[in-house]
TORTI-571972 format. One record per residue (C-alpha): residue in three letters; z, y, x. Coordinates in steps of 0.02 Angstrom, whole numbers, padded with zeros to 5 digits, always signed. Example, Ala and Ser with C-alpha at 12.3 -4.5 7.8 and 13.67 -1.06 7.14 Angstrom:
2
ALA+00390-00225+00615;SER+00357-00053+00684;
//
This chain:
252
MET+06408-00219+00268;PRO+06466-00214+00087;VAL+06349-00126-00031;PHE+06489-00051-00135;GLU+06642+00040-00075;SER+06771+00100-00200;VAL+06856+00256-00135;PHE+07039+00264-00184;GLU+07199+00340-00118;SER+07358+00237-00100;ALA+07400+00122-00244;ALA+07548+00229-00293;GLU+07432+00379-00319;GLN+07294+00290-00414;PRO+07265+00343-00596;GLU+07266+00214-00733;ARG+07100+00124-00711;PRO+06990+00043-00843;ALA+06955-00144-00841;LEU+06855-00204-00691;ARG+06716-00331-00676;PRO+06617-00402-00528;VAL+06436-00355-00497;ALA+06313-00461-00396;LEU+06184-00359-00301;THR+06087-00384-00142;ALA+05958-00514-00099;ALA+06055-00549+00061;GLY+06190-00633-00043;PRO+06299-00599-00195;LEU+06414-00455-00151;THR+06546-00401-00273;ALA+06615-00232-00318;ALA+06747-00175-00439;VAL+06675-00055-00566;PRO+06744+00005-00734;GLU+06706-00114-00877;SER+06562-00053-00985;GLY+06629+00025-01144;GLN+06792+00079-01064;THR+06731+00252-01014;ALA+06686+00306-01192;PRO+06538+00410-01132;GLY+06511+00500-01297;ARG+06374+00628-01323;GLY+06353+00810-01282;LEU+06378+00885-01110;VAL+06462+00840-00947;PRO+06549+01001-00892;VAL+06504+01093-00733;ALA+06596+01223-00629;PRO+06600+01394-00715;ALA+06490+01469-00578;LEU+06349+01348-00624;ARG+06354+01369-00812;GLU+06245+01524-00815;VAL+06103+01437-00722;LEU+06101+01284-00837;PRO+06015+01313-01006;ASP+06147+01211-01099;GLY+06294+01270-00994;GLY+06321+01092-00935;LEU+06232+00927-00897;ARG+06157+00843-01048;ARG+06221+00665-01062;GLY+06092+00527-01051;THR+05970+00629-00944;ALA+05907+00638-00765;VAL+05919+00799-00663;SER+05822+00826-00502;VAL+05900+00921-00355;ALA+05755+00983-00248;GLY+05772+00946-00063;GLY+05925+00840-00097;ASP+06042+00987-00057;ALA+06211+00900-00036;GLY+06314+01053-00083;LEU+06220+01080-00246;LEU+06227+00895-00286;LEU+06417+00889-00263;ALA+06446+01052-00355;LEU+06349+00988-00506;ALA+06443+00822-00504;ALA+06618+00893-00488;GLY+06639+00934-00673;VAL+06642+00749-00718;ARG+06829+00748-00679;GLU+06854+00851-00838;THR+06781+00714-00949;GLU+06884+00580-01035;GLY+06833+00443-00914;GLY+06808+00548-00759;TRP+06717+00412-00660;ALA+06568+00449-00548;ALA+06463+00351-00423;ALA+06357+00389-00270;VAL+06208+00275-00234;GLY+06102+00281-00076;LEU+06201+00425+00001;PRO+06280+00353+00160;ASP+06305+00527+00233;LEU+06401+00591+00084;GLY+06549+00692+00147;LEU+06703+00636+00052;ALA+06805+00785+00113;ALA+06667+00901+00050;ALA+06660+00806-00115;GLU+06846+00830-00139;GLY+06830+01014-00093;TYR+06703+01040-00232;GLY+06822+00956-00354;LEU+06772+00772-00365;ASP+06916+00650-00389;LEU+06895+00524-00247;ARG+07007+00401-00339;ARG+06872+00390-00473;LEU+06720+00383-00360;LEU+06620+00224-00326;VAL+06504+00224-00175;ALA+06352+00112-00147;ASP+06299+00171+00025;ASP+06145+00064+00057;PRO+06075-00029-00095;GLY+05900-00028-00018;PRO+05761-00076-00139;HIS+05892-00139-00263;TRP+05949+00037-00309;PRO+05871+00027-00485;GLU+05980-00125-00525;VAL+06132-00036-00455;VAL+06098+00118-00561;SER+06071+00011-00717;VAL+06238-00075-00693;LEU+06335+00082-00652;ALA+06259+00183-00796;GLY+06359+00077-00917;ALA+06518+00099-00817;VAL+06528+00280-00756;GLU+06484+00448-00830;LEU+06384+00521-00686;ILE+06282+00447-00543;MET+06223+00538-00387;LEU+06069+00449-00318;ARG+05949+00458-00172;PRO+05809+00330-00202;ASP+05737+00240-00050;GLY+05564+00310-00083;PRO+05449+00385-00216;VAL+05497+00332-00392;PRO+05357+00257-00498;PRO+05345+00340-00670;LYS+05363+00172-00760;LEU+05526+00138-00669;ALA+05590+00313-00711;THR+05546+00284-00894;ARG+05640+00118-00896;LEU+05794+00196-00817;ALA+05783+00343-00937;ALA+05808+00220-01079;VAL+05963+00152-00990;LEU+06032+00328-00972;ARG+06002+00369-01155;ARG+06094+00212-01212;SER+06242+00240-01097;GLY+06256+00429-01103;CYS+06266+00432-00912;VAL+06200+00582-00814;LEU+06089+00544-00663;LEU+06085+00675-00524;VAL+05941+00635-00408;ALA+05930+00702-00230;GLY+05743+00736-00232;PRO+05602+00727-00361;TRP+05615+00620-00518;PRO+05474+00589-00643;GLY+05520+00658-00813;ALA+05678+00749-00758;VAL+05736+00865-00897;LEU+05797+00990-00769;ARG+05752+01031-00589;LEU+05868+01132-00478;GLY+05849+01190-00301;VAL+05914+01309-00169;ARG+05778+01441-00144;SER+05865+01532-00002;GLY+06029+01517+00090;ARG+06130+01596+00229;TRP+06286+01538+00320;PHE+06426+01657+00366;GLY+06561+01649+00499;LEU+06469+01612+00661;GLY+06452+01747+00794;ASP+06371+01740+00966;GLY+06348+01553+00949;HIS+06530+01511+00916;GLY+06660+01526+00779;GLN+06695+01436+00616;LEU+06581+01427+00465;ALA+06661+01525+00324;GLY+06539+01487+00184;ARG+06358+01488+00126;GLN+06275+01605+00004;VAL+06127+01534-00090;GLU+06009+01574-00232;VAL+06002+01426-00351;VAL+05850+01406-00463;ALA+05843+01296-00619;GLU+05681+01250-00709;GLY+05637+01117-00834;ARG+05578+01080-01010;GLY+05618+01163-01175;SER+05743+01305-01157;ALA+05736+01289-00966;VAL+05548+01317-00948;ARG+05563+01499-00897;GLY+05689+01461-00761;ARG+05857+01537-00716;THR+05933+01594-00553;ALA+06107+01629-00489;ARG+06179+01687-00323;LEU+06326+01577-00272;TRP+06444+01535-00132;LEU+06400+01353-00100;PRO+06527+01325-00030;ASP+06649+01470-00008;GLU+06784+01475+00126;HIS+06888+01351+00026;GLY+06746+01227+00004;ALA+06719+01270-00180;VAL+06575+01347-00279;ARG+06592+01522-00352;PRO+06480+01671-00394;VAL+06437+01800-00262;ARG+06535+01956-00308;GLU+06496+02060-00155;GLN+06367+02060-00017;PRO+06456+02047+00153;GLN+06352+02065+00310;PRO+06325+01898+00399;VAL+06390+01885+00576;ALA+06234+01791+00631;GLU+06080+01727+00546;PRO+06041+01541+00559;ALA+05906+01485+00679;GLU+05805+01418+00532;PRO+05819+01482+00353;LEU+05892+01354+00234;VAL+05754+01345+00105;ALA+05712+01207-00018;ALA+05564+01223-00134;VAL+05592+01174-00314;VAL+05490+01021-00357;
//
C-alpha cells in the first residue's frame, strides 16, 4: 500500500500547485510521493490562523509557526479544527501523517482544502523522516506517532520546525510542546431513545503551555455544529440523550 496519498479533486478543479519532487520513504522499498517543492510555500514567520471560535483559547490567537502543539487524547475534531486555518495562508498546504482513520468529509467540513492536503496513512517507524521531509514543503502537519516520542527525537524535529516555519499538530503527548490542548468534557446532541441523527457536539476546550499560556484558557465550543464546523456555544440547549460514556480527555 502506498505510504503517501495526495488528495485532490478533478484536474479541472485543482488550484495552481507548486513544483513537485519525489520522496523515497519506507524500508520495504522506495515509494514516491508528489509533495510541494521546498521553498515554494514561502512559510514566513508569525502565526498560522485558526477559526475565530478558537482564537480566544490560544494565547497568541493563532498557531505559532515553527512549533509543536499537543492535542491531548488525539481528539480528531479538535485536531481538524486547529488545522483548518492553514487554508488562509499564502501556501495553504497541509499534511496528515499516521492518521489512517482521518475522515476527509469531516476535514472538509471544518474547512480544510482537500486539494491541498497530503496524506501519509501508515509511515510506521519512519514517521520522523516523513515529518522532516514534509516540514520543508507544507505549512502544517497533523501527526500521530507510532509510539512514545523520545525527547532527543522531539528536540531534533523541533529544530526542523524552527527552520521551516511549519506547525506540527500532534495527536497525543509531545515532549517540549509549546502548547497543549484537550477536550475536558463533551456531549453529543441529536440522538433520542437510541435513534436519530447526531446534530453536533458541545465541548469545553482547555489550552495550557509555557509563557503566556501557563495559566491556561478554556472555551465552550460546538465541535462540530450541525454543519460540521466549529463555533462558540451561544446558548445551552437541553440534550435529547446523554452518551453512554462521557467524552473526556485529560490534558497531558
